[in-house]
C-alpha positions as CSV (number, residue, x, y, z in Angstrom):
1,M,15.2,-16.3,8.1
2,Q,14.5,-18.2,11.2
3,Q,12.6,-15.3,13.1
4,T,9.6,-12.7,12.0
5,Q,11.9,-9.5,11.7
6,A,11.0,-6.0,11.6
7,R,13.8,-3.7,9.6
8,C,13.7,-0.1,8.1
9,N,14.2,-0.4,4.1
10,P,15.9,2.5,2.3
11,I,13.9,3.0,-0.8
12,A,15.2,6.5,-1.7
13,R,14.4,7.1,-5.3
14,T,14.8,3.5,-6.6
15,S,11.9,1.4,-8.5
16,G,11.7,-2.1,-9.2
17,E,9.2,-5.4,-9.4
18,H,9.6,-8.1,-7.7
19,C,7.9,-10.6,-5.2
20,H,8.8,-12.7,-1.5
21,D,8.6,-15.9,-0.8
22,T,7.5,-14.4,2.6
23,A,4.5,-12.6,3.4
24,Q,5.3,-8.7,4.3
25,L,3.8,-6.0,5.9
26,M,4.7,-2.5,4.6
27,L,4.1,0.8,6.8
28,G,5.2,4.0,5.7
29,W,7.7,5.6,7.5
30,Q,9.4,8.6,6.1
31,G,8.7,9.8,2.8
32,A,6.6,8.8,0.2
33,M,6.6,5.2,-1.9
34,D,4.0,4.3,-4.9
35,Y,3.3,0.4,-5.5
36,E,1.0,-1.9,-7.1
37,F,-0.1,-5.3,-6.6
38,T,-1.6,-7.7,-9.3
39,R,-5.3,-6.1,-8.3
40,G,-4.1,-2.6,-6.8
41,G,-1.8,-0.5,-5.0
42,G,-1.5,2.6,-3.4
43,R,1.2,5.5,-2.4
44,L,2.9,4.5,1.0
45,V,3.2,7.6,3.5
46,L,3.3,7.7,7.5
47,G,-0.4,6.3,8.4
48,E,-0.6,4.0,5.3
49,A,0.4,0.7,5.3
50,A,0.1,-2.3,2.8
51,V,-0.4,-6.2,3.3
52,L,1.7,-8.8,0.9
53,P,1.2,-12.3,1.1
54,A,3.7,-14.7,0.2
55,G,4.2,-14.7,-3.5
56,E,2.5,-11.7,-4.5
57,P,4.2,-9.6,-7.3
58,H,4.2,-6.0,-6.8
59,S,6.2,-3.1,-8.2
60,Y,7.3,0.1,-6.3
61,L,8.6,3.7,-6.8
62,G,10.6,6.1,-4.0
63,R,9.2,9.4,-4.4
64,Q,12.1,11.3,-2.2
65,E,15.7,10.4,-1.6
66,E,14.9,10.0,2.3
67,C,11.9,7.5,1.6
68,E,11.9,4.8,4.1
69,V,9.4,1.8,4.6
70,F,9.0,-0.3,7.8
71,V,8.6,-3.8,7.1
72,I,7.7,-6.7,8.6
73,D,9.0,-10.0,7.2
74,L,7.1,-13.2,8.3
75,D,8.7,-16.8,8.9
76,T,5.7,-18.7,9.1
77,A,8.0,-21.4,10.9
78,D,8.5,-18.8,13.6
79,P,7.0,-20.6,16.8
80,C,6.0,-17.5,18.3
81,L,3.8,-16.7,15.3
82,R,2.2,-20.2,15.8
83,S,1.7,-19.4,19.5
84,L,0.2,-16.0,18.3
85,E,-2.5,-18.0,16.3
86,Q,-3.5,-20.8,18.6
87,S,-3.5,-18.1,21.8
88,C,-5.8,-15.7,19.7
89,A,-7.6,-18.1,17.4
90,L,-6.3,-16.9,14.3
91,D,-5.0,-18.5,10.7
92,L,-3.1,-15.4,9.5
93,R,-3.0,-17.1,6.0
94,E,-7.1,-16.7,6.1
95,S,-7.3,-13.5,7.8
96,L,-4.3,-11.5,7.6
97,F,-2.3,-12.3,4.5
98,A,-5.7,-14.1,2.6
99,E,-5.0,-11.1,0.1
100,P,-2.8,-8.0,-0.9
101,R,-4.7,-5.1,0.8
102,T,-4.2,-1.6,2.0
103,L,-5.0,-0.2,5.2
104,S,-5.2,3.4,7.1
105,L,-3.5,3.0,10.4
106,P,-5.8,4.8,13.3
107,P,-3.8,8.0,14.8
108,T,-2.9,5.9,17.7
109,L,-0.5,3.3,16.0
110,L,1.2,6.1,14.5
111,P,3.6,6.7,17.6
112,M,4.1,3.0,17.8
113,V,5.5,3.2,14.1
114,E,7.9,6.3,14.8
115,F,9.2,4.5,17.8
116,A,9.7,0.8,16.3
117,A,11.6,2.5,13.4
118,A,13.9,4.5,16.0
119,Q,14.6,1.1,17.9
120,V,15.3,-0.7,14.7
121,K,17.8,2.1,13.4
122,S,19.3,2.6,16.7
123,I,20.5,-0.7,17.9
124,S,24.1,-1.4,17.3
125,D,24.7,-4.2,19.8
126,E,24.4,-7.5,17.6
127,S,23.2,-10.0,20.2
128,R,19.9,-7.2,20.8
129,I,19.1,-6.8,17.5
130,R,17.6,-9.9,16.1
131,L,15.5,-9.7,19.8
132,I,14.4,-6.5,19.6
133,N,13.3,-6.5,15.7
134,H,11.4,-9.7,16.4
135,Q,9.6,-8.2,19.4
136,L,8.4,-5.2,17.5
137,A,7.2,-7.5,14.7
138,M,5.5,-9.5,16.5
139,L,3.8,-6.9,18.2
140,F,3.0,-5.6,14.4
141,V,1.3,-8.6,13.7
142,G,-0.8,-8.6,16.5
143,Q,-1.7,-5.1,15.7
144,F,-2.3,-5.8,12.1
145,S,-4.7,-9.0,13.0
146,Q,-6.8,-6.8,14.8
147,L,-7.2,-3.9,12.8
148,I,-8.3,-6.0,10.2
149,G,-11.2,-8.1,11.9
150,D,-12.6,-4.5,13.5
151,V,-12.1,-3.1,9.7
152,D,-14.3,-6.0,8.3
153,A,-16.5,-6.1,11.1
154,T,-17.2,-2.3,10.3
155,P,-21.0,-1.8,9.4
156,I,-21.3,0.0,6.1
157,P,-21.9,3.5,7.3
158,H,-25.1,5.9,5.9
159,Q,-23.0,8.5,4.4
160,R,-23.1,8.9,0.8
161,L,-19.5,8.9,-2.0
162,S,-20.8,10.8,-4.9
163,A,-19.2,9.1,-8.0
164,E,-18.8,12.3,-9.8
165,A,-16.9,14.1,-7.0
166,M,-14.4,11.8,-6.5
167,D,-13.9,11.5,-10.3
168,Q,-14.0,15.1,-10.6
169,F,-11.5,15.8,-7.7
170,I,-9.3,12.8,-9.3
171,D,-9.2,14.7,-12.2
172,Q,-8.0,18.0,-11.0
173,H,-4.9,16.3,-9.1
174,L,-4.1,14.0,-12.1
175,E,-0.5,15.0,-11.7
176,S,0.4,14.2,-8.1
177,P,-2.4,11.5,-7.4
178,P,-3.9,12.2,-4.2
179,N,-3.8,9.7,-0.8
180,N,-6.3,8.4,1.1
181,A,-6.5,11.5,3.5
182,E,-7.0,14.3,0.5
183,L,-9.7,11.7,-0.7
184,A,-11.6,11.6,2.2
185,D,-10.8,15.4,3.5
186,A,-12.2,16.3,-0.2
187,M,-15.4,14.0,0.0
188,H,-16.2,15.3,3.9
189,L,-15.6,11.5,5.1
190,G,-13.3,10.1,7.8
191,Q,-10.8,7.7,6.0
192,S,-12.5,4.2,7.3
193,Q,-15.7,5.2,6.2
194,L,-14.3,6.2,2.6
195,H,-13.0,2.8,2.6
196,L,-15.8,1.5,3.3
197,L,-18.0,3.3,0.7
198,C,-15.4,2.8,-2.2
199,Q,-16.1,-0.6,-1.9
200,R,-19.5,-0.7,-1.7
201,L,-19.6,1.8,-4.5
202,F,-16.7,0.7,-6.7
203,G,-15.3,-2.7,-5.5
204,M,-11.7,-1.4,-4.7
205,S,-10.1,0.6,-2.3
206,P,-9.8,4.3,-2.7
207,Q,-6.0,4.3,-4.1
208,Q,-7.3,1.5,-6.2
209,Y,-9.8,3.9,-8.1
210,V,-7.5,6.7,-8.6
211,M,-5.4,4.3,-10.2
212,H,-8.3,3.2,-12.5
213,R,-9.0,6.6,-12.9
214,R,-5.9,7.8,-14.1
215,L,-5.3,4.6,-16.7
216,L,-9.0,5.3,-18.0
217,W,-7.1,8.7,-19.1
218,A,-4.3,7.5,-20.3
219,K,-6.3,5.1,-22.5
220,Y,-8.1,7.9,-24.0
221,W,-5.0,10.1,-24.0
222,L,-3.1,7.1,-26.2
223,R,-6.6,6.6,-28.4
224,Q,-7.8,9.9,-28.9
225,T,-4.2,12.0,-29.5
226,K,-0.6,12.4,-30.5
227,R,0.8,13.4,-27.0
228,P,4.0,11.1,-26.3
229,I,3.9,8.4,-23.8
230,G,6.5,10.2,-22.0
231,V,4.2,13.0,-21.5
232,I,1.1,11.4,-20.7
233,A,3.2,9.5,-18.1
234,M,4.2,12.7,-16.4
235,D,0.6,14.0,-16.7
236,L,-0.6,11.2,-14.8
237,G,1.9,11.6,-11.9
238,F,3.9,8.7,-12.9
239,A,7.7,9.3,-12.2
240,D,8.9,7.9,-16.0
241,V,7.8,5.8,-18.7
242,S,9.0,2.3,-17.1
243,S,6.4,3.1,-14.0
244,F,3.7,3.7,-16.0
245,S,4.0,0.7,-18.7
246,R,4.5,-1.1,-15.4
247,A,1.4,-0.1,-14.4
248,F,-0.8,0.2,-17.4
249,R,0.4,-3.4,-18.5
250,R,-0.4,-4.9,-15.0
251,R,-4.1,-3.4,-15.1
252,T,-4.6,-4.2,-18.9
253,G,-2.3,-7.3,-19.9
254,Y,-0.9,-5.4,-22.9
255,S,1.7,-2.0,-23.0
256,P,0.9,1.5,-23.7
257,R,2.3,1.6,-26.8
258,K,-0.1,-1.6,-28.5
259,E,-2.7,0.3,-26.8
260,R,-2.0,3.3,-29.0
261,S,-2.3,1.2,-32.6
């Protein structure tokens, strides 16, 4: 790769686990995709995004046939990327790509995602594809750098988040784990407020806490019941045993079968 590029990545109902030599921005575009980092994860839908540093192992699972993700691949040798860092006094490796993280996009950015994805998919002229894709990619890198700076600088709100209410809501929706918007609505908070309060109260993002709660139930059922592992996986909202086992092993360091034994 010689330039930072944007692309649409069809996921459908595929799954897997890998890592990339380059950093990535992943934006929900069509359908839903579950993903897991070494320290967290979430569900990628329109309005949600994930930041992947280079070399970060991650797994993914498409939820629908039409699932498609809008991806920005970062080339650290891209002169335009270096110019952006210089002009904005940024070090992207120390800010935007310092760690894997999830983000909720402000509503003003959603039309931009839809426009960019439509542009990437509609261009047929090979001579224009790389130019347009590069321009779109640089636009999103700049927007994400500003967005993360705004999130990190946002003061902690005065609203309270009840851990008991959060647990109860998640427990009622284990088979279809709630996304950030659903959690925020249930807790009567904005999504940015929910994120900040979860970080303060639990030390993790909302989706990381959802996964933490699901795996607490997994441990309980594995130890205290004889329910088949496949049934436990489905009851906790995983598409299959493989995705459940990957998530469980990533968080605990061992398999569900070992937990049961």
